[in-house]
N, C-alpha and C positions, 0 to 999 in steps of 0.2 A: 306633338311625336316627340320634338328635337327636346322639349322642357322636363321630359318623361324622365330620359336615358341620363340628360345631364343630376339629372336627380336621384338616378341611381348609382351613378359617377361618381356623386359627392358622398352618397351616403357609404360609397364599397370602400372610395378611401379615408371615409372617417371611422369605419370597420377595420379596417387594413392596418391605420395608425394607432387604434386602441391598442391590436392586437401584438402589434411591436412595440409597445410601448413599455416601462420595466419598472419596477418597483425597488427599483435598485440604482436610483440615476448618478452619474459618474463623479457628479460634486458630492456623493457622499463615501467614494473612492479611493482611498490610499493614496498618494503621490509616488512619483519617481525622488522627492525631495524628502519623504519623509517615510518612507513605505520599511526602511529598517528600524528608524526608532518607534516605532510603533511597540503594542505589549497588550497582551491578551488578559491584565489583569490589571484592575479600572486604578490601584495604587502601586508605587512605589516601596511599600511595607514588604514584598516578597521580593522583591530585586536579590539579597544579600542567597539567601538562598539556590539551590539549583534550577534551572532555568526549564519553562514548559514547552519553548520549542528554541532549535537553533538555524541556523542557514549552517547549508552546508558548506561552504566555506568559511566558518568560522574560528575564531582563534580558541575558543571557548575551553578551558584547562578544567571543568566540573568532574571529570571525569578520573581527576588525578589532582591531587593539590602538590605543587613541585617544592612548596614553603617545608608543609609536613608531611610529606612522601607519603601521604595516606589516596587510597581509594575508597568513594562507596560501593567501591563494585565485592562482592563477597560469593566463593566457590562450594559448591560440594564437591569434594576429593581432591586432586592433587593436581587440578589443569584448567583452566579457562577453557569454558568451549562457546561460539558464538555462533548462533543461526542467522542467514539471511532466506529470507522467501521473497523470490520475483513475483511478477504481475505473469497474466493468463488467462484470466477469463474464464469458463469452461475449464479448462487444464486443470484450474485447482486442486482439482478431484486428482491430480497426481502426485503431489505436494501429500494433501490428509491422507494418499496412503500410503506412500514415504513414513509418515510420522504416525498414523495407525501402525503400520508394519513393525518400525522401530519400538514403537509403548510395547506392543504382542509379543515381542521376542525379549522384551526387556534390553533391548539396547538402546534405547530412547535415552542422549546424556541430560544433565539438566544446565539451558544453557542459562548461563549468566545473561546473556545480551540477545535480545531477540528481534529481529527487525523483517518491517513486512512492507511492498510499494503493492497496488494495487490486489489480484488477490490476494497475493501474499499480506498483505496488510488484516483482511479477515480472519487467516487464518491463525498469526500470529498470536494473540489473544489467549487461542487454544492449548499454545504449544507456552505460552508462558505461564496461565496457572497450573496448566499439567492436572494429571490425576484423570480421574472420571468427566473432565473435560475432554479427554481427547477422543475416548470412542464418539462423544457427543460432533464433533468435529466430523465424523466420517456423514451423520446425519444428517447434518446441517449443508456439506457442502452436496449431497445428494440427492437435498430436497427440492437445490436451486432448478427452475423453469422460466421460461419466459414465460407467464401470466404474473409469476409471486414476486419477479423481480424490475419486468420493464410494464407491467400496468397496459393501460391505451398506449396506443401508439396513433404518430400522423407526421408524417411524412413532410407535410407542410411544416412544419410548427420547428423543423430546425433551419426554415427561412426565414422566418421569420419573428421565430421567439427561440428559445438556447440551448432547443435540443427536442429529439423525434418522439419524445415521452414527458411526463413532465417529473418523473422522477420521485413521486408521492411512494411508489409501492416497494422500491427497494429502499427510502427512509426507512419506514414502517419494518420492514426487515429486519433492519439492522437494527431499527428498537428495541423488537423479540428479541432478538440474539443475546445483543451485548444488555442485559440486565443491569439496572444499580446493581445487582446482588452481586453478576458479576465483574460488574468495576469496584464492586468493595474489594475482590478478590484480588484483583490485578493493583490494589493496594498497597494489597498486604504482602503481593513476592516484590513488591517496587523496594516496601520497608525493612525487607528481609535481603538485602542487595545484590538485587537484579532489577535490570532495566529493559524496559519494551522501546521502541522507539518506528516510529510509522512515519513514512514518507510522503507527503503532497505536494504538486504545482503549483507555487504562485502565479497565476496564469500570467500577471500582468509582465512580472520580470523572468515571469518563465524558467524560476529559479528554485531549487529544490527548499522546503523547509521538511526539516525532518523535527515531530514531538513527539516530548516524553511522554507516553500517555500515563505510565506509571506515577509519573510526579500530578500529571496534572491529577489522575485517581485518587491520590492520597491529599491533594491539595482544598482549602478552604472554597474553592472558587462557586459561589452561586450555582452558575452555568456549566459545571463540570460533568455532569451527565450527557448534557445536549450537544456540548462544545466537545465531546469523544466521539458522539454520531456524527453529529457535522465530517471530524476528521477520516472517519473510518469512510462515509458517502464519497466525500471529497474524495480521497485515496483511489477509489474503486470505481469513481466516476470518468468513463470514457467521454470528453467531451464531443458531443452530438448527440449522443445516447440518451446521457443523463445528463440532465442542468449542474452549473456547477453549487458549491456553498461559496456563500458569503456568510464568511465569521467575522462576527465583531471584535475589530478593537481597538484600543485606546491612545490616543495621544490629549496629554495635560488631561482636561473635563470636558476633552468632545468625544464622541462617540466615531468614528468612521468602519468602511466595510473594505475586504479582502477579498477574491475573488479564487476559489482555490480550485485545482481539478487531478486529474491521476496520476498520481508521482510517475506514470511508466511514460510517461512524457518525456522525462528530465533523464531516470533512471531508470533499469528493469531490474535492476537489486544494486544492493550495497551494506557496507556494516562498519565503513568508516564515517562515524557521528560527527567526529570533531578531530581534528587536529594532535591525537593521540599518542603516544611513547606507551606499546603495549609490554615492551620489554619491564618501565617502570611500573606499571602497574603487575607484573610475575611480583616484582621482586617488592612492594606495597606489600602482595597479600604473603609473600613468604613462597613462593612458588618455584622447583625451577623445570619444569616440565614445558615444551613451547605449549603457549594457547593455538589451541584448534579453530579452523573455520570450517562450518559444514554450509553449502551453499544447495537449495533445492528452485533449479531451473524449471518452472511450470510453464516449458513447451522446449520444443526441437534446439539445438545448438546450430544444423544445418540446416537451409532449404531446398526439401525436395524435388524431383527432376517432375514436374506437371506439365501437360499441353494444356495449356490459357486459351477458354477463347475467345476472336476479338470482339471485345464485344469493351465499355467502361466499367461498367460496375465489376465484369469478372477481373481487367485489366488492375484496376486501384484497390479491387479486395487482395487479390497476389500484392502490388506493391507494397502497401500496408505492411503485411504478413511476412514480408523476405524483409522489410524496412527496421522490423521489430526483433527479427533473429540476429540480425548484423547489429543491431544495438545492445541486446543481449550480449555477442560473444566481443565486445566492443568493452563491456562493465567489467566478464570475466576477468580479460585482458588485465585492466584496468588494477582489480582488486588484486589479481595476484603475482603484480607487480608490487603493488602497497604491500602484500605478506611479505614475499620475498624477500623488501628493503629493512620490513620492522620483523624479521624473524619471526614470521607465522607459519603454521602447517594450515593449507586452503584445500581442501576437493570437494569435489560439486559431483551432481547428480542429476540429468536430464532426461529427459522423453526420446528414448529411442529412435533410432530416425528408421525404423522398419515397421516402428508402431504405426498401423495402419486402421483400426478398429473404424468400421462403416459408421454414419448416422443413418438413424431410422427416421429421421427429419432435417428440413432444413431450421430446424432453433434452433436460440445461440447455446442455447442451457439442451443439450439433449439428452435425455436420460441414460439412452444403451452405449452411446459412445464413453456419460463419463463414468457408469460403470465397469468398461470393460478398459478407460485408464486411472482407474481407480485400484482394479485389479494388479493393472503392469504393476503401478510403483507399490502397492504393498509386496507383489512377489520381488520385486526390484531389491526392497527394504529388508527382507527373509534371507536374502542370497550372497553370497561372499562378492559378488562385484554394483557394490552399489557409488561408490564412490571412484573416482576417477580426479588425476592431476593433469591430464593433456588435454586441451581443446583439440576438438578432431576436424 
């Protein structure tokens, strides 16, 4: 009997170790010494042109050439318009309602710069391409459900693997929505002088990486479609819920991996891509109108009062929600400060504190709630009280 128990224990431990093993060992990962030096391209032939990505603290001047006084950006009309889309999960339907409401009422500007984080990263390509892609944004966002996005779930995997879902359903969804044809449309918009930036978190360094998605789309990178799918999956992959994305990079002739997750770990929203003087960009474009920044916060900016059960999961959920809201407020204050110092006009919109549509299920993506939230955003967009300048 003792021998049988020992054998069973050995088999259990063996299976446990196999389950815990990874096909992405640490020795294949970038290191503290080289993570800023690696590149997504396999050679140095493309390094003289616009970068495929930048780090949040880069001093890159690719949006403005100080020697020549030029910018690759172009505008439609007499004002430089910038849009920042925040994270928010299922609350992204609020932003979809805003965008569609503005589009249907002929008030949607042509944004020269569009940025997205997490849920915002899934919305940003639609706004960037524009046209008939705007109505499709509504259909895509309201089609989200737990089975479609989460797939099979196993909470034990969150302990012995990298997430309680395998991420396959989420990745297949991204592949089906952001097709090669749509990526070509992104490339066309990039070539016309507009820019699409998506943020992800480089997990080992906990730093924000800003991906120049249009530059990737127009490139000759052989893996550009897969890379864009990975970037979108990474930016919207909540750690523990979805597995991280392992993105291949190059150091000389050596291939390494980077681990990327939800951009919302570092910021909830951003538009300050690099250290750039928008006043000089305005001059280069021959504009006198002040640049306009719009921020869509897919969530609230004030933690609502709520009596919470004295239970671990409830307390943890409430705490994480509160931290996200406070982070979003901090990001907004940062952007307002930057805008004031840079001579920009920034206004924002967010979910009203009074919005309290009930959920019909305990699902992460509850259709009844999302439809109500979409309509809330749509109604705000067609009203005269969409944009605010004062943080609540």
